[in-house]
N, C-alpha and C positions, 0 to 999 in steps of 0.2 A: 449269445452272451447271457450268462446267468443273472438272475435277479439280484440286486444289491440288498444287503442286509442292514445297512445303515444309511440314514438320510444324509443329504449334503450338509445339513446343519450339525451333524454329529449325533443326532438322536437315533434311537432304534424304532422299529416298526412293531405295532401290536398285531393281534390276530387278524384284524381287518385291513392290514397293509396300510395303516395310517401312522405317521410319525407322531411319537408321544410328545415331541417338543414343539414343532411348528404346525402340526396338523395336516401336512401334505401327504397325498397318496404315494405309494411306492411306484416308480416308473415301471412300465411293462417292458418285456424283453425286446430285443431287436427283431427276432423272428416274428413276433406279434405285429410290429410295425410294418415289416416287409410284406407279410402275407395279406394284411388288411389293405395296404396300399395297392397291391396287385389287384385285389378284388375291386377297389375303387376305380382303377384304370379300366378294367373290363367293363364295369357298369357305365363309365363315361363314354367309352367307344360305342357300346350298344345303344345308349340313348342318343348319341350324336348321329348314328346311322338311322335310327328311327325318325329323328327330327328332320334330317336331310331328305329322307324318303317322303315324309309327310309334306314338306315344302314343295318338293319336286312334283309329286302327284297332284297337289292342289293347283300348281301352275299348269299342268297338262289338262286338268279338268276344265279350267277356265280359258283355255286357248286351243285353237284348232291348228296351230302351227305344226305340231308333230304329225298329226294325221295327214295334213296336206302335203308335207314333205315326204311322207312314206308313199303316198299315191304317185308321186312324181319320180320316185327313186327307181334305179335299175339294179336288180340283184346281180346281174352279170358282172357289174363292176365292184361288187363287194369283195373285200379281201378275206381269204380263208386263213384263220389263225394258224400260226406255226408252219406255214407253207411258203409264204411270200408270193402267192399267186392269187389272182382274182378267181371268182367262181367260174367264169368262162374258160380261163386257162386251165384250171384244175380239172374240170369235166372234159375238156378237150384231150388232155394227156391221159385220162383214165379210160375214156370210152370211144374215142375216135381214132381209126387207123387209116382212114382214107386221106391221101395227100391233097385231094381236090377240095376238101373242107378246111376252112380256116378258123382261127379263133373268133373272128368277127361273126362268122356264120353261127358258131356255137352261142355267142352272146345274143344274137337275134332269136335263136331258139329258146333260150332261157327267158328272155324278156317277153316272149309271146305267151308264156304261162300266166302272166299277170299276178305273180306272187305278191308284189308290193300292194296292189289293190286289195288282195285277199287279207293280208296282214293288217292293213289300215281299217278294213271293215270289222275285223275281230276286235281290234283295239277300240274302235268307236263303240261297239257293244259293251265292252268292259267299262268304259267311261260312263256310259248311260247307267250301268248297274251301280257304280259308285256314287253317281249324282242322285240316285233314287228315281230315275226316269224309267227303269226296268227292274224286274225282280227275277229275270231268267238268267241262270248261270251260263256263262260263255263256255262253249265246248268246241273242240276241233275234231272232226271225223275224217277218217282216211278216205272215205268215199268222196268227200269234197275235193280232196287233192286229185283223185282219179278223174273226177269230172273236169277239173281244170286241165289235166293232161289230155283228155280226149278232145276238149275244145281247141287245144293248141296243136293237135296232130297235123293239120294241113300246113301250118306255118313252120313246124319243125321239119316236115318233109321238104318244103320248098327251100329252106335255108341250109339244112344239113343232109338232106336225102336220107333221113332216119325215119324208120317205120316203128311205131310203138305197137308191140305185139301183146298178146294176152299174158304171156308168162312174165313180161316186164311189169305189167300192172300187178300181177300176183306177188312179184318180188317186192314191189313198193308197199303192198298191204302188209306183208310179213315183217318188213323192217320198221314201218312207221306205226303199226298197230300198238305195240307195247308202250312206247313213249307217249303216244296220244292218249291211251287208256289211263296212264298215270296222271297226266295233266287233267283229264276230265274228272277223275275221282277227287283230286284236290279241289277242283272248281265246285264240285257238289258239296264237299265238306265245308268250304268257307262261305259259299253263297247259296247253298241249298235250303237252309233254314232262315227264318226271319231274324232270330237272335244273332246268328253269325253275320248276316248281311248288315244288321245295325252296328255290330262291333267293327266290321270292315269299313263301314262308312265313317264311324267315329275316328278311326285310325288316321284319316286324312282331313280331319276337321280342325278348326281353330282350337277347340277344347283339348284335342290331343296334343297340340303343340304347347299349350299352356301347362298341361299335365307333365309333359316331358321337361319343361323348364323347372317346374317344382321339384321333380325327382332329381334333376341335376343339382338343385340347391341343397336337397337332403344329402346327396353324396358329398357335396362340399362340406356340409356341417359334420358328417361322419368322419371325413378325412381329418378335419381339424381336431375332433375329439381323439382320434387315434394318435395324432401327434402330441396332444396334451398328455394323454395317458402314458406315452413313451418318454416323457420328460423333455419334449421338444416344443418350441413355440408354435402357436396356432398359425402364424404366418407361413410356416413351412407347408402346411396343408393347402393354404390358398395359392402359394407359389406352384406346388406340384399340380394342383387342379388346373391352373392357367396353362401350364405346359402341356398337360394332357389334352386340352382343347386346341391349343395353338398348333401343335405338331400335325395332327391329322387334317386340320383346316388348311395349313400350308401345303400339305401333300395333295389335297383335293384341288386347290387352286393351281398347283403346278400341272396336274393332269389336264385341267381345262386349258391352260396356256399351251401345253404340248399339242392337244387336239386342235386348238385354233390355229397354231402355227403349221400343223400338218395339212390342214384344209387349205391354207393359203398357198402352199407349195405343191399341191396335188396336181395331177394331170388335168388338162382341160376337158378331156373326153369323159371324165367321171361325172355322171349326172345324178343328182338327187341324193346320193349316199351321204355326202358331206353336209347337205342341208338338213337331212334327218338327224345326223349326229350333232349338228349345231343346235337343233331344237331340243335334243336330249340334254346337252350341256347347259342350256340357258339357265335353268333354276339353280344349278350347282354353283354358278358364279356367285349368286346372292348368298347361298348358305355358307360358302367358303369364306367370303369376305366378312359375314357376320361372325363366324367362328373366330377369325383372326382378331377382329376388334374385341370380342369378348375375352379372348386369351390375353391380349395386351392389357386390357383394363384390369384383369385379375392380377397380372404381374405388377402393375403399378400399385394396386391396392395392397399387395403383399409388402412391397417396398415401403409404402406409407406406414403400414402397421409396424414394421420393424423399426422405422425411424422414430415413430411415436413412443415405442416401448423403451428406447434407449434413454438413460438419464441425461438430462441436459447439463452441459458444462456451465459452471458459474463463470461469468465474465471476469477476467483478470482486473484486479483493482489497479487504477493508474498510479504509477510511481510518482510521488510528489517529492521533488528535490528540496531538501531542507535549506532554507535561506539563513545564513548566519545573522543572528540578531545582534545589534550593538550592545556592548557591555553596559550593564546598568551602572549609572553614576553612583558612587558611594554616598550613602546618606550622610548628611552633615551631622557631625557629632554634637549631641545635645549636652547641655550642662548636667553633670552628674548630680543626682539628688543627694542632699546631705542632711545630717541630723546631729544631735549632741549626745555625747556619752552619758549614760545614766549615772555614772559615778564621778568622773572628773569634769564633766560638762564641756569637754572640748569637742570641736567639730570633727566629725568622722563621716564616712559614707553611710547612706541610709540602710543598705543591705549588709553592712559589716556584722560579722558574728562576734568579733572581739574588738576592743578598743586598741588602737595602735599606740596609745600613750600609756594607759594604765594596765592594759592587758586583761581587763575584766570582760567576761562574756556579756553580750547584749541580749541574749534570749532568756536570761534568768529573770525571775519575777522582780518587780520594782523593789528597790532597797528601802528599808525603813528610814525614818528621819534621823535616828541616832547614827545608823550606818553611813548615811549620806554626809552628816556633819563631821563624823570621824574621818571619813574619806577626804572631805574638803580640808580638814586640818592637816591630815597626813600629806596631802598634795601640797599645802602651803608650806610645810616644813621641808619639803624636798628642795634641794638647791636647784636653782635654775641657772643655766649657763648664762654668764655675763656677756653682755654684748658691749663692745667698745664703741662709743659714739664720739665722733669728733666734736670737741667743745668749741664753741664759738665765743669770742670775747663779748662780754656784756658792756655795752656803751650806755652810761647813764644819760638820761634825758632830763632836761630841765623842764619842769612844769610851770607854766606862767602863773603868777599870783595875781589874782584880781584885786584891784584896790577896794578897800572897804568903803562903804557908803559914808557920806558925811554925817557926822553926828553919831555914827555907830561906834561902839567901843571896839578896840582892836582885839581885846580878849574877852570872850563872853563870860569867862569865869571871874573876871575882875568886876568888882561892884562899881557901879556908876555913882558919880558924885552929884 
C-alpha cells in the first residue's frame, strides 16, 4: 500500500513526514509493518529456544536423573526413526540370515556393548565442563567404540554366533571417523579456549536467562513502535507478541503430553528408554507452562490497553416525568389607582394619557393659573345632563315654643316699663 499524502485530519505532510495541522507523523506502509513483524516473530522464537535450552540444561546440571536413566537404558529397545522398528529388529533384518538367531538374541548382543553406559559417561564429563569442575573438552574417538566392540565379542558370539572380524572393525572406523571428527572439532572450538568456556557456562546461568527476558522486552517494545509507526495502536504489538509466545509454548506442552502418553502405553519389555525420555522432558514441562502463562498475561494486558483507550460513554441522564402542577390561583384584583385630571379635576386612572371627560393630555406640562381658571369656567358653562330625582313631599314640622321666663319681656325689642 502506498504512503498516504494527506493526514486523517485533512492536513498535508511536510518534508519530515509530519502533519502541518496536528503534528502527527505519516503512517508507514503495510510492507514495513509486515516485514518488521516477521523479524520480531523470528527473534521471539530464537529467544524462546535459547531460554528453554538454558532452563533445561540448568535442570540437568543440578540433577543426576538423566545420567542415571541412561545407564539403565537398553539401546536395543530404542526406536529407529522412520522405520517403525527397534534397533534390535533393524539390525536383525539388515545383518542376520541365520534362522536359528532370533530378535532377542540380537537385542542381547546390542546390550552387551554397554553403549548406554558409554553415553552416560560422556554426558557426565560434559556436565562437569559446564559446571566448571573440568576444563577438558569432551571428545569421542572411534577407538573407544572399537574397544567396546572387542570387549563384547564373547557375548555377541554366545547370543548370535557372530564373529567380529578385522574388516568389520575397519568398516566401523571408516564410517564413524568423519562424523566423530566433526563433533570433536566443534568441541575444541567451543570449549578449547578459556573465553569460549566462560561464554558457554554463561549461556546456562541465571544471568543468561535474565538477559533473554530483557531482550524479549526489547522485542516487545520494538513491535509496539512498529505498530505505532504504521498507524496502528500499540496494543496490537502486545497482542501479537503474546500470540507469538503462546503458540510455541502450547506446541511444546502438547509434545510433552504426547510423549508422556506414549510412555504410559508402551510395551512392558521396554526398559530404560522411556525413563531417559521422561528425564529429558522434565524441564520442558516447566518452560512450556511458563510460556503459556506469559502469553495469556500479555493477551489480557492488550485487552486492558484497548479498553482503557476507548472513550467512556457518558451515563444516560434519567428521564424525569413532568408532574402537572396545579394552576395558579388568579391574583385578586386590586383597586386601580386613581388621580385627578389636571384640567377638569375629575377622577381618572392614574396611568391615563388623556382625560376621559375633557380629552386633555395628562403628560403635558402643568397648566398655568389662567388656563386652569378658564378651563374651570368653560367646564362650568358646559351643560350637564339633568338627572330627575323623585321629589318627596315636605311635611312641615312644628317646633315647640318654650315659655318665656317670668318677668322677661316677650319681645326683646320692646322696651320694658
